[in-house]
C-alpha positions, -999 to +999 in steps of 0.1 A: +294-515+147+260-505+162+258-480+189+239-483+222+221-456+241+251-451+263+274-443+235+291-477+235+296-494+202+286-530+198+318-547+187+319-567+155+333-602+155+366-590+142+375-563+167+410-549+168+433-564+195+430-532+216+392-537+219+388-499+223+351-490+228+340-455+220+317-435+242+297-404+233+310-380+259+346-382+272+347-391+308+373-365+319+368-334+297+390-304+306+377-290+338+364-255+340+358-229+367+323-227+380+305-196+367+298-169+392+265-150+393+270-114+381+262-085+404+241-057+391+250-025+409+223+002+410+234+038+403+234+062+432+240+098+438+276+110+443+287+112+479+306+142+493+342+132+501+339+141+537+307+122+542+323+092+523+351+088+549+329+094+578+308+065+566+337+042+557+331+019+586+312-004+563+341-011+539+355-041+559+320-055+561+317-052+523+351-068+517+342-098+539+309-102+521+325-100+487+351-126+497+324-150+508+303-144+478+330-148+452+342-179+470+311-197+456+297-202+491+328-219+506+338-210+540+374-201+547+378-234+563+366-253+532+384-232+506+413-250+491+405-283+507+408-314+487+379-338+480+378-376+478+356-396+454+360-431+467+347-457+443+344-494+454+335-521+429+324-555+443+342-587+431+361-570+403+390-590+391+414-568+371+401-579+337+399-544+323+413-529+292+437-508+312+451-540+327+457-555+293+425-576+290+416-580+254+379-587+257+363-566+285+349-532+274+356-507+302+364-473+285+356-451+316+378-471+340+405-472+312+403-435+308+406-430+346+438-451+345+452-429+317+445-398+337+462-411+368+483-440+382+473-476+380+488-501+404+494-533+385+500-556+415+476-546+443+463-572+467+434-575+492+439-587+528+410-612+527+391-624+496+356-620+510+336-588+515+333-581+552+369-585+564+383-570+533+362-538+534+367-535+572+405-537+567+404-510+540+382-487+559+400-490+593+436-493+579+441-524+601+449-560+593+422-586+599+441-601+629+442-567+646+404-564+641+399-601+649+376-601+619+381-629+594+346-637+582+313-621+571+297-624+606+312-599+630+310-561+629+344-545+629+336-525+661+330-556+682+367-559+691+378-523+682+349-501+692+369-469+692+387-474+658+384-443+635+374-453+600+387-435+569+355-416+562+351-409+600+386-393+599+375-370+572+342-363+589+360-353+621+380-328+601+348-311+589+343-329+556+309-340+543+313-377+545+286-396+526+279-432+516+260-443+485+258-480+477+279-508+492+310-495+511+310-516+543+296-551+541+259-547+532+236-563+558+219-536+579+237-551+609+271-540+595+264-503+589+284-477+608+267-444+614+299-430+631+315-429+597+291-406+579+279-370+583+246-375+565+221-403+555+233-433+535+215-445+504+213-480+489+238-493+515+218-524+524+213-551+498+176-559+491+160-588+473+130-571+458+125-559+422+149-534+410+178-544+431+195-577+422+169-586+395+144-569+372+125-601+360+098-613+384+108-650+380+141-642+397+129-623+427+105-650+436+128-680+431+120-717+437+153-722+455+170-698+479+184-676+451+172-667+416+193-672+384+231-666+386+227-640+358+200-619+342+196-597+311+166-576+305+158-548+280+155-522+307+171-488+316+202-487+338+182-477+368+161-509+367+190-525+386+207-513+418+239-499+403+220-475+380+201-463+411+234-459+430+249-438+402+219-415+400+218-410+438+256-404+439+253-377+413+224-360+432+245-361+464+275-347+446+255-317+435+242-313+471+277-313+487+297-296+459+303-264+479+317-284+508+349-303+512+337-339+508+345-376+511+320-392+488+320-430+489+302-448+461+299-486+461+288-506+430+276-542+436+282-557+402+301-578+391+291-596+423+266-624+418+240-624+404+255-611+372+225-589+363+228-561+337+206-545+310+206-564+278+226-537+258+257-545+279+254-582+271+251-572+234+286-556+236+300-591+234+300-618+208+290-651+226+311-671+201+342-651+210+336-658+247+331-695+240+365-695+223+381-675+251+369-696+280+392-721+294+395-737+329+431-734+340+441-766+357+448-765+394+485-762+405+503-795+407+508-806+443+485-780+459+467-792+491+430-798+490+424-772+517+434-744+493+403-750+471+365-749+474+336-762+455+323-728+441+300-728+471+288-692+467+276-700+431+259-733+440+228-718+456+216-701+424+185-715+406+203-725+374+235-739+389+238-776+399+240-780+437+269-804+432+291-820+405+306-802+375+290-771+361+284-776+324+308-758+301+280-740+283+268-726+316+303-715+325+306-697+292+273-679+299+286-669+333+318-655+318+297-635+293+275-623+322+305-613+343+319-592+314+285-576+308+282-567+345+316-550+343+306-529+313+273-519+330+292-507+361+318-490+339+290-469+323+277-459+358+312-448+368+314-428+336+282-409+344+296-401+379+329-389+366+313-367+340+292-351+367+323-345+387+338-327+358+307-307+348+305-294+384+340-281+381+353-304+408+379-325+390+408-302+397+404-305+434+392-341+438+412-373+441+393-403+425+401-437+440+388-468+424+393-502+440+377-536+444+374-556+477+389-587+461+393-606+429+373-635+415+378-670+401+364-673+366+367-711+363+404-710+373+414-743+389+379-755+385+365-728+408+341-698+406+339-669+430+365-657+456+375-672+490+410-684+483+446-671+487+454-676+450+462-647+427+428-648+410+411-641+443+435-617+460+448-594+431+426-564+426+424-532+404+436-500+421+436-467+403+442-432+417+436-400+396+436-364+407+457-334+417+493-343+422+489-378+408+511-387+379+491-392+347+493-424+326+516-441+351+518-478+359+532-487+393+544-523+393+552-524+430+534-549+451+509-529+472+480-537+495+445-523+500+454-515+535+477-488+520+447-468+509+439-453+543+473-437+549+476-426+513+443-407+512+448-391+547+483-380+537+472-366+504+445-345+522+470-334+549+450-351+577+464-365+609+471-402+608+460-426+635+490-442+652+484-478+645+477-479+608+491-510+591+497-498+556+521-474+538+516-443+518+514-454+482+533-424+471+561-427+496+597-424+483+606-457+465+624-480+490+603-467+519+574-489+511+571-526+520+571-545+488+550-575+497+513-582+504+497-603+532+464-621+526+446-648+545+415-670+544+396-693+566+387-729+563+364-748+561+345-726+536+314-725+558+335-707+584+329-674+565+295-673+582+309-679+617+330-658+640+361-679+644+380-699+618+387-736+622+419-732+601+435-701+587+456-698+556+482-671+560+498-660+527+526-636+516+531-624+481+566-611+472+580-601+438+590-637+431+569-660+453+536-667+470+540-686+502+510-699+523+508-717+556+475-733+567+474-731+605+451-748+629+432-726+653+438-721+682+472-739+686+486-725+653+503-757+642+511-757+605+490-782+586+499-775+550+523-753+530+522-739+496+550-722+476+546-709+441+572-692+419+554-663+402+581-644+384+567-634+350+533-650+356+501-644+374+490-680+377+501-706+402+512-738+384+532-760+408+534-762+446+572-762+454+567-766+492+576-803+491+610-797+475+639-796+499+657-771+477+631-745+487+632-750+525+654-720+531+631-698+509+600-710+528+616-703+562+626-668+552+591-660+538+574-674+570+596-652+592+589-622+570+552-629+572+552-632+609+573-600+614+550-580+591+519-589+610+527-586+647+491-594+657+493-627+639+498-657+662+532-672+657+534-707+643+541-734+669+557-756+643+594-748+645+604-772+618+586-754+590 
């Protein structure tokens, strides 16, 4: 196996089933206490005992000074506080080694999972960027925010909502944003959430952001190629710049209690990554692995889309079937993008350790939604199916069980109360989620997701139709409701015990009518801001 500059090994065609990639420096080396500067005390003449006690007024001052100095510059208020490193990865389906995937090389995220708790069944609230991220960062469901698409800002209907980083900022933390945390047009930024300047928070189209090759940042069509590989350093693309900036900010705020949010854009389209990450994979193996899972039998047409997000790229046909060879190339590019981001996460976590901050920092890694990789003939997100709604979620840090897998169904909306509780901060009264580490049985074991139709509605403010979906241990049930009268247009019911793929829509079978009614009632009760269906004959 050949090594790359990042310590990865290029896999041979006959890799072991575990697909374990080595890396030069362990991500989480044993933490150490930061070294203190030594004091050199000058010799002085002896003081007469009487004169010593007469001058002893300065002893309390000296003690206070020593306490401050040996506290490494922390104030009494900051000392003992717990930090948050909040890592968001865009469009990351849980195809990682730690989630059992046999191809993707993700050693740093895998090591993070081994050092903490991995949630194997975590789900987003909406499988598109803006509403998903707004829900995570406010702790509210999309209906409570009246935010279902990429168009509105979350403060349009809830101007006084306190975001998760804003809560930490209000409690005296340094709250900083590097990369994509909220949705990334400039119009969707939120200065109230941060205590200092944001960096790389807005997506740009020029060189060194999405692309490194000139042909792609001056495309003939609206977008360049759907993927790119160039023999360039990591910082030639946006996520390398984000990692470097995040490490710099981490060094800047290391003596403060902090909430550092770092958002990586890959594997969002375009799948751009330095060539060495493409070289980690054997194209022939990916060709053999790729398969387009057939759509569920009996599923309504409204549940699907035409891979609209992908269609605008230069090398993708505007309509009709995408050639198999191109889909194999896209899968290769998606995997390479994951490995590229994994390397950036590894750099950031090593910096956290080398600064001596690991023992007092909770690391949270999550994605805003999943991603179709040819499943059901679709690419990208924007559905209520498992491939689009299930996400990776990993927590590692003080008090978090190591090497644990939590199989409970959880939601991204649970992140807000979990982090605030972990840091002993006051909780806003109207949070929708649960503390992920609540006593078993005290957590709701279901997930609610929703998505708009038609697909083009993601760039409007109001949906034409909404698909409301509930995922329980055994089923996924979805109702497609007309706005604004909320009549039910279509239903879907999938049995998912022991599988992660929908195969047959059972909604048309009378034997499942009671199950559907029960799940519909559960879905309505769990989301009090959701309009109640007017179709009583569900």
